[in-house]
Backbone as XML, in Angstrom:
<?xml version="1.0"?>
<chain id="A" units="angstrom">
  <residue number="1" name="MET">
    <atom name="N" x="-58.674" y="70.935" z="88.998"/>
    <atom name="CA" x="-59.079" y="71.188" z="87.637"/>
    <atom name="C" x="-60.489" y="70.658" z="87.402"/>
  </residue>
  <residue number="2" name="LEU">
    <atom name="N" x="-60.755" y="69.419" z="87.851"/>
    <atom name="CA" x="-62.076" y="68.829" z="87.630"/>
    <atom name="C" x="-63.174" y="69.636" z="88.308"/>
  </residue>
  <residue number="3" name="GLU">
    <atom name="N" x="-62.914" y="70.089" z="89.516"/>
    <atom name="CA" x="-63.937" y="70.837" z="90.252"/>
    <atom name="C" x="-64.245" y="72.164" z="89.563"/>
  </residue>
  <residue number="4" name="SER">
    <atom name="N" x="-63.237" y="72.807" z="89.017"/>
    <atom name="CA" x="-63.481" y="74.087" z="88.343"/>
    <atom name="C" x="-64.188" y="73.897" z="87.001"/>
  </residue>
  <residue number="5" name="VAL">
    <atom name="N" x="-64.000" y="72.746" z="86.380"/>
    <atom name="CA" x="-64.600" y="72.497" z="85.059"/>
    <atom name="C" x="-65.980" y="71.850" z="85.162"/>
  </residue>
  <residue number="6" name="ALA">
    <atom name="N" x="-66.129" y="70.849" z="86.029"/>
    <atom name="CA" x="-67.377" y="70.086" z="86.082"/>
    <atom name="C" x="-68.151" y="70.271" z="87.379"/>
  </residue>
  <residue number="7" name="SER">
    <atom name="N" x="-67.619" y="70.934" z="88.352"/>
    <atom name="CA" x="-68.252" y="71.243" z="89.639"/>
    <atom name="C" x="-69.071" y="70.103" z="90.241"/>
  </residue>
  <residue number="8" name="GLY">
    <atom name="N" x="-68.403" y="68.996" z="90.534"/>
    <atom name="CA" x="-69.026" y="67.891" z="91.256"/>
    <atom name="C" x="-69.923" y="66.977" z="90.437"/>
  </residue>
  <residue number="9" name="ASP">
    <atom name="N" x="-69.957" y="67.144" z="89.139"/>
    <atom name="CA" x="-70.807" y="66.315" z="88.279"/>
    <atom name="C" x="-70.015" y="65.108" z="87.771"/>
  </residue>
  <residue number="10" name="TYR">
    <atom name="N" x="-69.248" y="64.488" z="88.676"/>
    <atom name="CA" x="-68.396" y="63.359" z="88.316"/>
    <atom name="C" x="-68.073" y="62.557" z="89.566"/>
  </residue>
  <residue number="11" name="GLU">
    <atom name="N" x="-67.555" y="61.350" z="89.359"/>
    <atom name="CA" x="-67.061" y="60.503" z="90.445"/>
    <atom name="C" x="-65.652" y="60.062" z="90.097"/>
  </residue>
  <residue number="12" name="ILE">
    <atom name="N" x="-64.793" y="59.972" z="91.100"/>
    <atom name="CA" x="-63.418" y="59.532" z="90.892"/>
    <atom name="C" x="-63.220" y="58.210" z="91.620"/>
  </residue>
  <residue number="13" name="LYS">
    <atom name="N" x="-62.590" y="57.251" z="90.948"/>
    <atom name="CA" x="-62.242" y="55.965" z="91.567"/>
    <atom name="C" x="-60.751" y="55.744" z="91.370"/>
  </residue>
  <residue number="14" name="ILE">
    <atom name="N" x="-60.073" y="55.333" z="92.409"/>
    <atom name="CA" x="-58.645" y="55.034" z="92.347"/>
    <atom name="C" x="-58.502" y="53.551" z="92.011"/>
  </residue>
  <residue number="15" name="LEU">
    <atom name="N" x="-57.754" y="53.234" z="90.959"/>
    <atom name="CA" x="-57.552" y="51.868" z="90.508"/>
    <atom name="C" x="-56.121" y="51.434" z="90.786"/>
  </residue>
  <residue number="16" name="GLN">
    <atom name="N" x="-55.841" y="50.163" z="90.579"/>
    <atom name="CA" x="-54.481" y="49.652" z="90.757"/>
    <atom name="C" x="-53.558" y="50.249" z="89.701"/>
  </residue>
  <residue number="17" name="GLY">
    <atom name="N" x="-52.293" y="50.273" z="90.007"/>
    <atom name="CA" x="-51.298" y="50.731" z="89.046"/>
    <atom name="C" x="-51.284" y="52.231" z="88.848"/>
  </residue>
  <residue number="18" name="GLU">
    <atom name="N" x="-51.593" y="52.979" z="89.912"/>
    <atom name="CA" x="-51.580" y="54.442" z="89.860"/>
    <atom name="C" x="-52.471" y="54.987" z="88.747"/>
  </residue>
  <residue number="19" name="ARG">
    <atom name="N" x="-53.645" y="54.389" z="88.582"/>
    <atom name="CA" x="-54.603" y="54.849" z="87.587"/>
    <atom name="C" x="-55.824" y="55.436" z="88.289"/>
  </residue>
  <residue number="20" name="VAL">
    <atom name="N" x="-56.479" y="56.355" z="87.630"/>
    <atom name="CA" x="-57.661" y="57.017" z="88.163"/>
    <atom name="C" x="-58.774" y="56.894" z="87.129"/>
  </residue>
  <residue number="21" name="LYS">
    <atom name="N" x="-59.975" y="56.567" z="87.602"/>
    <atom name="CA" x="-61.132" y="56.461" z="86.719"/>
    <atom name="C" x="-62.084" y="57.602" z="87.067"/>
  </residue>
  <residue number="22" name="ILE">
    <atom name="N" x="-62.449" y="58.381" z="86.039"/>
    <atom name="CA" x="-63.386" y="59.488" z="86.220"/>
    <atom name="C" x="-64.675" y="59.121" z="85.493"/>
  </residue>
  <residue number="23" name="GLN">
    <atom name="N" x="-65.779" y="59.073" z="86.229"/>
    <atom name="CA" x="-67.077" y="58.790" z="85.628"/>
    <atom name="C" x="-67.937" y="60.037" z="85.744"/>
  </residue>
  <residue number="24" name="THR">
    <atom name="N" x="-68.377" y="60.550" z="84.611"/>
    <atom name="CA" x="-69.216" y="61.737" z="84.618"/>
    <atom name="C" x="-70.677" y="61.343" z="84.763"/>
  </residue>
  <residue number="25" name="LYS">
    <atom name="N" x="-71.483" y="62.264" z="85.241"/>
    <atom name="CA" x="-72.899" y="62.001" z="85.463"/>
    <atom name="C" x="-73.768" y="62.523" z="84.323"/>
  </residue>
  <residue number="26" name="SER">
    <atom name="N" x="-73.171" y="63.262" z="83.386"/>
    <atom name="CA" x="-73.946" y="63.792" z="82.263"/>
    <atom name="C" x="-73.043" y="63.907" z="81.033"/>
  </residue>
  <residue number="27" name="PRO">
    <atom name="N" x="-73.632" y="63.865" z="79.849"/>
    <atom name="CA" x="-72.840" y="64.031" z="78.619"/>
    <atom name="C" x="-72.142" y="65.392" z="78.543"/>
  </residue>
  <residue number="28" name="GLU">
    <atom name="N" x="-72.767" y="66.403" z="79.120"/>
    <atom name="CA" x="-72.167" y="67.743" z="79.088"/>
    <atom name="C" x="-70.875" y="67.770" z="79.907"/>
  </residue>
  <residue number="29" name="SER">
    <atom name="N" x="-70.896" y="67.132" z="81.070"/>
    <atom name="CA" x="-69.691" y="67.059" z="81.916"/>
    <atom name="C" x="-68.594" y="66.272" z="81.207"/>
  </residue>
  <residue number="30" name="TYR">
    <atom name="N" x="-68.988" y="65.190" z="80.548"/>
    <atom name="CA" x="-68.023" y="64.381" z="79.793"/>
    <atom name="C" x="-67.316" y="65.256" z="78.761"/>
  </residue>
  <residue number="31" name="SER">
    <atom name="N" x="-68.091" y="66.000" z="77.982"/>
    <atom name="CA" x="-67.510" y="66.845" z="76.929"/>
    <atom name="C" x="-66.576" y="67.898" z="77.514"/>
  </residue>
  <residue number="32" name="THR">
    <atom name="N" x="-66.995" y="68.518" z="78.593"/>
    <atom name="CA" x="-66.191" y="69.571" z="79.210"/>
    <atom name="C" x="-64.873" y="69.020" z="79.746"/>
  </residue>
  <residue number="33" name="ILE">
    <atom name="N" x="-64.940" y="67.914" z="80.474"/>
    <atom name="CA" x="-63.725" y="67.303" z="81.031"/>
    <atom name="C" x="-62.821" y="66.803" z="79.913"/>
  </residue>
  <residue number="34" name="TYR">
    <atom name="N" x="-63.405" y="66.177" z="78.892"/>
    <atom name="CA" x="-62.625" y="65.672" z="77.759"/>
    <atom name="C" x="-61.844" y="66.807" z="77.091"/>
  </residue>
  <residue number="35" name="LYS">
    <atom name="N" x="-62.518" y="67.914" z="76.819"/>
    <atom name="CA" x="-61.849" y="69.055" z="76.167"/>
    <atom name="C" x="-60.734" y="69.633" z="77.036"/>
  </residue>
  <residue number="36" name="GLU">
    <atom name="N" x="-60.981" y="69.724" z="78.331"/>
    <atom name="CA" x="-59.967" y="70.277" z="79.225"/>
    <atom name="C" x="-58.744" y="69.366" z="79.311"/>
  </residue>
  <residue number="37" name="LEU">
    <atom name="N" x="-58.954" y="68.059" z="79.390"/>
    <atom name="CA" x="-57.820" y="67.127" z="79.420"/>
    <atom name="C" x="-57.028" y="67.196" z="78.117"/>
  </residue>
  <residue number="38" name="LYS">
    <atom name="N" x="-57.721" y="67.333" z="76.984"/>
    <atom name="CA" x="-57.041" y="67.471" z="75.688"/>
    <atom name="C" x="-56.216" y="68.754" z="75.651"/>
  </residue>
  <residue number="39" name="ASN">
    <atom name="N" x="-56.797" y="69.857" z="76.114"/>
    <atom name="CA" x="-56.098" y="71.143" z="76.115"/>
    <atom name="C" x="-54.835" y="71.107" z="76.969"/>
  </residue>
  <residue number="40" name="ARG">
    <atom name="N" x="-54.870" y="70.331" z="78.036"/>
    <atom name="CA" x="-53.716" y="70.231" z="78.933"/>
    <atom name="C" x="-52.741" y="69.129" z="78.519"/>
  </residue>
  <residue number="41" name="SER">
    <atom name="N" x="-52.987" y="68.482" z="77.388"/>
    <atom name="CA" x="-52.132" y="67.407" z="76.864"/>
    <atom name="C" x="-51.960" y="66.272" z="77.874"/>
  </residue>
  <residue number="42" name="THR">
    <atom name="N" x="-53.039" y="65.956" z="78.571"/>
    <atom name="CA" x="-53.023" y="64.880" z="79.558"/>
    <atom name="C" x="-53.132" y="63.542" z="78.846"/>
  </residue>
  <residue number="43" name="GLU">
    <atom name="N" x="-52.358" y="62.564" z="79.296"/>
    <atom name="CA" x="-52.440" y="61.226" z="78.730"/>
    <atom name="C" x="-53.627" y="60.513" z="79.370"/>
  </residue>
  <residue number="44" name="PHE">
    <atom name="N" x="-54.617" y="60.128" z="78.538"/>
    <atom name="CA" x="-55.795" y="59.450" z="79.066"/>
    <atom name="C" x="-56.424" y="58.594" z="77.982"/>
  </residue>
  <residue number="45" name="PHE">
    <atom name="N" x="-57.358" y="57.756" z="78.416"/>
    <atom name="CA" x="-58.099" y="56.885" z="77.511"/>
    <atom name="C" x="-59.580" y="57.071" z="77.793"/>
  </residue>
  <residue number="46" name="THR">
    <atom name="N" x="-60.394" y="57.067" z="76.741"/>
    <atom name="CA" x="-61.839" y="57.186" z="76.915"/>
    <atom name="C" x="-62.555" y="56.284" z="75.920"/>
  </residue>
  <residue number="47" name="TYR">
    <atom name="N" x="-63.740" y="55.869" z="76.291"/>
    <atom name="CA" x="-64.592" y="55.124" z="75.374"/>
    <atom name="C" x="-65.466" y="56.103" z="74.614"/>
  </residue>
  <residue number="48" name="GLN">
    <atom name="N" x="-65.962" y="55.667" z="73.478"/>
    <atom name="CA" x="-66.862" y="56.509" z="72.704"/>
    <atom name="C" x="-68.191" y="56.645" z="73.458"/>
  </residue>
  <residue number="49" name="PRO">
    <atom name="N" x="-68.730" y="57.858" z="73.552"/>
    <atom name="CA" x="-70.009" y="58.020" z="74.251"/>
    <atom name="C" x="-71.116" y="57.169" z="73.620"/>
  </residue>
  <residue number="50" name="LYS">
    <atom name="N" x="-72.012" y="56.709" z="74.459"/>
    <atom name="CA" x="-73.077" y="55.812" z="74.019"/>
    <atom name="C" x="-73.913" y="56.422" z="72.889"/>
  </residue>
  <residue number="51" name="GLN">
    <atom name="N" x="-74.139" y="57.729" z="72.948"/>
    <atom name="CA" x="-74.949" y="58.404" z="71.936"/>
    <atom name="C" x="-74.275" y="58.422" z="70.571"/>
  </residue>
  <residue number="52" name="GLU">
    <atom name="N" x="-72.969" y="58.266" z="70.520"/>
    <atom name="CA" x="-72.232" y="58.347" z="69.264"/>
    <atom name="C" x="-71.817" y="56.990" z="68.704"/>
  </residue>
  <residue number="53" name="ARG">
    <atom name="N" x="-72.104" y="55.912" z="69.422"/>
    <atom name="CA" x="-71.702" y="54.588" z="68.958"/>
    <atom name="C" x="-72.522" y="54.164" z="67.755"/>
  </residue>
  <residue number="54" name="SER">
    <atom name="N" x="-71.877" y="53.450" z="66.854"/>
    <atom name="CA" x="-72.603" y="52.936" z="65.701"/>
    <atom name="C" x="-73.259" y="51.615" z="66.071"/>
  </residue>
  <residue number="55" name="PHE">
    <atom name="N" x="-74.238" y="51.241" z="65.302"/>
    <atom name="CA" x="-74.937" y="49.989" z="65.551"/>
    <atom name="C" x="-75.332" y="49.377" z="64.224"/>
  </residue>
  <residue number="56" name="ARG">
    <atom name="N" x="-75.630" y="48.091" z="64.245"/>
    <atom name="CA" x="-75.982" y="47.363" z="63.037"/>
    <atom name="C" x="-77.472" y="47.034" z="63.076"/>
  </residue>
  <residue number="57" name="VAL">
    <atom name="N" x="-78.115" y="47.205" z="61.934"/>
    <atom name="CA" x="-79.551" y="46.970" z="61.826"/>
    <atom name="C" x="-79.797" y="46.030" z="60.663"/>
  </residue>
  <residue number="58" name="VAL">
    <atom name="N" x="-80.744" y="45.119" z="60.822"/>
    <atom name="CA" x="-81.163" y="44.235" z="59.740"/>
    <atom name="C" x="-82.597" y="44.594" z="59.397"/>
  </residue>
  <residue number="59" name="LEU">
    <atom name="N" x="-82.817" y="44.956" z="58.149"/>
    <atom name="CA" x="-84.163" y="45.274" z="57.674"/>
    <atom name="C" x="-84.704" y="44.050" z="56.958"/>
  </residue>
  <residue number="60" name="LYS">
    <atom name="N" x="-85.784" y="43.486" z="57.481"/>
    <atom name="CA" x="-86.349" y="42.264" z="56.912"/>
    <atom name="C" x="-87.574" y="42.575" z="56.066"/>
  </residue>
  <residue number="61" name="ARG">
    <atom name="N" x="-87.917" y="41.602" z="55.216"/>
    <atom name="CA" x="-89.109" y="41.635" z="54.374"/>
    <atom name="C" x="-89.124" y="42.819" z="53.410"/>
  </residue>
  <residue number="62" name="ILE">
    <atom name="N" x="-87.956" y="43.161" z="52.914"/>
    <atom name="CA" x="-87.840" y="44.160" z="51.859"/>
    <atom name="C" x="-87.415" y="43.414" z="50.610"/>
  </residue>
  <residue number="63" name="HIS">
    <atom name="N" x="-88.070" y="43.704" z="49.508"/>
    <atom name="CA" x="-87.760" y="42.975" z="48.268"/>
    <atom name="C" x="-86.307" y="43.235" z="47.865"/>
  </residue>
  <residue number="64" name="PRO">
    <atom name="N" x="-85.583" y="42.180" z="47.416"/>
    <atom name="CA" x="-84.164" y="42.337" z="47.056"/>
    <atom name="C" x="-83.908" y="43.357" z="45.952"/>
  </residue>
  <residue number="65" name="SER">
    <atom name="N" x="-84.905" y="43.660" z="45.149"/>
    <atom name="CA" x="-84.703" y="44.627" z="44.064"/>
    <atom name="C" x="-84.833" y="46.074" z="44.539"/>
  </residue>
  <residue number="66" name="THR">
    <atom name="N" x="-85.161" y="46.282" z="45.827"/>
    <atom name="CA" x="-85.279" y="47.637" z="46.366"/>
    <atom name="C" x="-83.920" y="48.319" z="46.305"/>
  </residue>
  <residue number="67" name="SER">
    <atom name="N" x="-83.904" y="49.523" z="45.799"/>
    <atom name="CA" x="-82.664" y="50.281" z="45.642"/>
    <atom name="C" x="-82.084" y="50.653" z="47.010"/>
  </residue>
  <residue number="68" name="THR">
    <atom name="N" x="-80.777" y="50.467" z="47.156"/>
    <atom name="CA" x="-80.124" y="50.849" z="48.411"/>
    <atom name="C" x="-80.170" y="52.366" z="48.602"/>
  </residue>
  <residue number="69" name="ASP">
    <atom name="N" x="-80.230" y="53.109" z="47.508"/>
    <atom name="CA" x="-80.352" y="54.572" z="47.609"/>
    <atom name="C" x="-81.691" y="54.959" z="48.237"/>
  </residue>
  <residue number="70" name="ASP">
    <atom name="N" x="-82.745" y="54.236" z="47.879"/>
    <atom name="CA" x="-84.065" y="54.502" z="48.469"/>
    <atom name="C" x="-84.063" y="54.192" z="49.959"/>
  </residue>
  <residue number="71" name="ILE">
    <atom name="N" x="-83.412" y="53.095" z="50.335"/>
    <atom name="CA" x="-83.327" y="52.717" z="51.745"/>
    <atom name="C" x="-82.516" y="53.764" z="52.509"/>
  </residue>
  <residue number="72" name="LYS">
    <atom name="N" x="-81.409" y="54.187" z="51.923"/>
    <atom name="CA" x="-80.564" y="55.192" z="52.561"/>
    <atom name="C" x="-81.336" y="56.495" z="52.773"/>
  </residue>
  <residue number="73" name="GLN">
    <atom name="N" x="-82.075" y="56.928" z="51.770"/>
    <atom name="CA" x="-82.840" y="58.169" z="51.879"/>
    <atom name="C" x="-83.918" y="58.057" z="52.959"/>
  </residue>
  <residue number="74" name="ALA">
    <atom name="N" x="-84.598" y="56.909" z="53.023"/>
    <atom name="CA" x="-85.636" y="56.707" z="54.041"/>
    <atom name="C" x="-85.034" y="56.743" z="55.442"/>
  </residue>
  <residue number="75" name="LEU">
    <atom name="N" x="-83.849" y="56.169" z="55.618"/>
    <atom name="CA" x="-83.189" y="56.180" z="56.927"/>
    <atom name="C" x="-82.721" y="57.589" z="57.298"/>
  </residue>
  <residue number="76" name="GLU">
    <atom name="N" x="-82.228" y="58.325" z="56.330"/>
    <atom name="CA" x="-81.803" y="59.701" z="56.593"/>
    <atom name="C" x="-82.997" y="60.578" z="56.946"/>
  </residue>
  <residue number="77" name="ASP">
    <atom name="N" x="-84.163" y="60.285" z="56.358"/>
    <atom name="CA" x="-85.377" y="61.019" z="56.707"/>
    <atom name="C" x="-85.760" y="60.783" z="58.172"/>
  </residue>
  <residue number="78" name="LEU">
    <atom name="N" x="-85.343" y="59.636" z="58.717"/>
    <atom name="CA" x="-85.594" y="59.308" z="60.124"/>
    <atom name="C" x="-84.446" y="59.764" z="61.028"/>
  </residue>
  <residue number="79" name="HIS">
    <atom name="N" x="-83.537" y="60.582" z="60.496"/>
    <atom name="CA" x="-82.401" y="61.167" z="61.230"/>
    <atom name="C" x="-81.344" y="60.148" z="61.621"/>
  </residue>
  <residue number="80" name="HIS">
    <atom name="N" x="-81.130" y="59.138" z="60.783"/>
    <atom name="CA" x="-80.038" y="58.192" z="60.960"/>
    <atom name="C" x="-79.039" y="58.421" z="59.840"/>
  </residue>
  <residue number="81" name="LYS">
    <atom name="N" x="-77.772" y="58.164" z="60.127"/>
    <atom name="CA" x="-76.715" y="58.365" z="59.137"/>
    <atom name="C" x="-76.124" y="57.007" z="58.785"/>
  </residue>
  <residue number="82" name="PRO">
    <atom name="N" x="-76.599" y="56.375" z="57.698"/>
    <atom name="CA" x="-76.071" y="55.054" z="57.341"/>
    <atom name="C" x="-74.635" y="55.142" z="56.834"/>
  </residue>
  <residue number="83" name="ASN">
    <atom name="N" x="-73.790" y="54.224" z="57.300"/>
    <atom name="CA" x="-72.406" y="54.138" z="56.832"/>
    <atom name="C" x="-72.302" y="53.271" z="55.590"/>
  </residue>
  <residue number="84" name="ASN">
    <atom name="N" x="-73.055" y="52.178" z="55.595"/>
    <atom name="CA" x="-72.967" y="51.219" z="54.505"/>
    <atom name="C" x="-74.262" y="50.422" z="54.465"/>
  </residue>
  <residue number="85" name="ILE">
    <atom name="N" x="-74.751" y="50.140" z="53.274"/>
    <atom name="CA" x="-75.958" y="49.331" z="53.111"/>
    <atom name="C" x="-75.641" y="48.267" z="52.077"/>
  </residue>
  <residue number="86" name="TRP">
    <atom name="N" x="-75.964" y="47.011" z="52.392"/>
    <atom name="CA" x="-75.774" y="45.970" z="51.403"/>
    <atom name="C" x="-76.841" y="44.906" z="51.555"/>
  </residue>
  <residue number="87" name="ASN">
    <atom name="N" x="-77.111" y="44.236" z="50.438"/>
    <atom name="CA" x="-78.085" y="43.156" z="50.429"/>
    <atom name="C" x="-77.328" y="41.856" z="50.667"/>
  </residue>
  <residue number="88" name="VAL">
    <atom name="N" x="-77.783" y="41.087" z="51.630"/>
    <atom name="CA" x="-77.129" y="39.836" z="51.992"/>
    <atom name="C" x="-77.431" y="38.787" z="50.936"/>
  </residue>
  <residue number="89" name="LYS">
    <atom name="N" x="-76.412" y="38.026" z="50.538"/>
    <atom name="CA" x="-76.569" y="36.988" z="49.519"/>
    <atom name="C" x="-76.696" y="35.616" z="50.163"/>
  </residue>
  <residue number="90" name="ILE">
    <atom name="N" x="-77.457" y="34.734" z="49.510"/>
    <atom name="CA" x="-77.562" y="33.353" z="49.955"/>
    <atom name="C" x="-76.227" y="32.680" z="49.663"/>
  </residue>
  <residue number="91" name="PRO">
    <atom name="N" x="-75.608" y="32.049" z="50.657"/>
    <atom name="CA" x="-74.304" y="31.422" z="50.433"/>
    <atom name="C" x="-74.336" y="30.404" z="49.291"/>
  </residue>
  <residue number="92" name="LYS">
    <atom name="N" x="-73.295" y="30.401" z="48.482"/>
    <atom name="CA" x="-73.074" y="29.475" z="47.369"/>
    <atom name="C" x="-74.043" y="29.675" z="46.208"/>
  </residue>
  <residue number="93" name="GLN">
    <atom name="N" x="-75.003" y="30.589" z="46.310"/>
    <atom name="CA" x="-75.935" y="30.810" z="45.205"/>
    <atom name="C" x="-75.849" y="32.235" z="44.670"/>
  </residue>
  <residue number="94" name="GLU">
    <atom name="N" x="-75.353" y="33.153" z="45.498"/>
    <atom name="CA" x="-75.263" y="34.566" z="45.150"/>
    <atom name="C" x="-76.623" y="35.195" z="44.867"/>
  </residue>
  <residue number="95" name="ASN">
    <atom name="N" x="-77.697" y="34.564" z="45.339"/>
    <atom name="CA" x="-79.021" y="35.171" z="45.240"/>
    <atom name="C" x="-79.258" y="36.010" z="46.487"/>
  </residue>
  <residue number="96" name="PRO">
    <atom name="N" x="-79.861" y="37.180" z="46.335"/>
    <atom name="CA" x="-80.045" y="38.030" z="47.511"/>
    <atom name="C" x="-81.153" y="37.533" z="48.430"/>
  </residue>
  <residue number="97" name="TYR">
    <atom name="N" x="-80.911" y="37.691" z="49.722"/>
    <atom name="CA" x="-81.943" y="37.466" z="50.730"/>
    <atom name="C" x="-82.868" y="38.681" z="50.727"/>
  </residue>
  <residue number="98" name="PRO">
    <atom name="N" x="-84.082" y="38.562" z="51.217"/>
    <atom name="CA" x="-84.953" y="39.736" z="51.266"/>
    <atom name="C" x="-84.758" y="40.577" z="52.526"/>
  </residue>
  <residue number="99" name="TYR">
    <atom name="N" x="-83.503" y="40.795" z="52.923"/>
    <atom name="CA" x="-83.238" y="41.759" z="53.976"/>
    <atom name="C" x="-81.851" y="42.346" z="53.801"/>
  </residue>
  <residue number="100" name="PHE">
    <atom name="N" x="-81.610" y="43.463" z="54.466"/>
    <atom name="CA" x="-80.407" y="44.253" z="54.293"/>
    <atom name="C" x="-79.717" y="44.444" z="55.632"/>
  </residue>
  <residue number="101" name="HIS">
    <atom name="N" x="-78.379" y="44.522" z="55.608"/>
    <atom name="CA" x="-77.601" y="44.899" z="56.786"/>
    <atom name="C" x="-77.241" y="46.355" z="56.630"/>
  </residue>
  <residue number="102" name="ARG">
    <atom name="N" x="-77.314" y="47.101" z="57.744"/>
    <atom name="CA" x="-77.001" y="48.518" z="57.689"/>
    <atom name="C" x="-76.307" y="48.964" z="58.967"/>
  </residue>
  <residue number="103" name="PRO">
    <atom name="N" x="-74.954" y="49.048" z="58.976"/>
    <atom name="CA" x="-74.298" y="49.673" z="60.112"/>
    <atom name="C" x="-74.579" y="51.175" z="60.052"/>
  </residue>
  <residue number="104" name="ALA">
    <atom name="N" x="-74.958" y="51.795" z="61.154"/>
    <atom name="CA" x="-75.309" y="53.200" z="61.123"/>
    <atom name="C" x="-74.984" y="53.850" z="62.448"/>
  </residue>
  <residue number="105" name="THR">
    <atom name="N" x="-74.887" y="55.179" z="62.404"/>
    <atom name="CA" x="-74.762" y="55.947" z="63.622"/>
    <atom name="C" x="-75.975" y="56.840" z="63.707"/>
  </residue>
  <residue number="106" name="GLN">
    <atom name="N" x="-76.416" y="57.086" z="64.906"/>
    <atom name="CA" x="-77.594" y="57.908" z="65.100"/>
    <atom name="C" x="-77.172" y="59.362" z="65.149"/>
  </residue>
  <residue number="107" name="SER">
    <atom name="N" x="-77.849" y="60.202" z="64.380"/>
    <atom name="CA" x="-77.548" y="61.621" z="64.382"/>
    <atom name="C" x="-78.004" y="62.248" z="65.684"/>
  </residue>
  <residue number="108" name="GLN">
    <atom name="N" x="-77.389" y="63.384" z="66.021"/>
    <atom name="CA" x="-77.768" y="64.037" z="67.273"/>
    <atom name="C" x="-78.568" y="65.264" z="67.000"/>
  </residue>
</chain>
């Protein structure tokens, strides 16, 4: 099945406990093999591709009164998809720090 779908663009490793590890050499091969295994109702586990993983960003030296909507729009203009934006507060004072945390995923 793998050879007909990905034609050698993968590596197979035999692991303990009757498990097999398939490592693809390109994102296209990963997608093709993933879809074929799903179609065949194969029991398997996969990690999220590196290109689709979310990451956290801290934006420093931005005034606390800056609107989160403005920050979100600027990030979307750069082809990022922010999940959440918030202004970090100083502990025990509830005053905002002049930087923001932004977990985001990169658009493709």
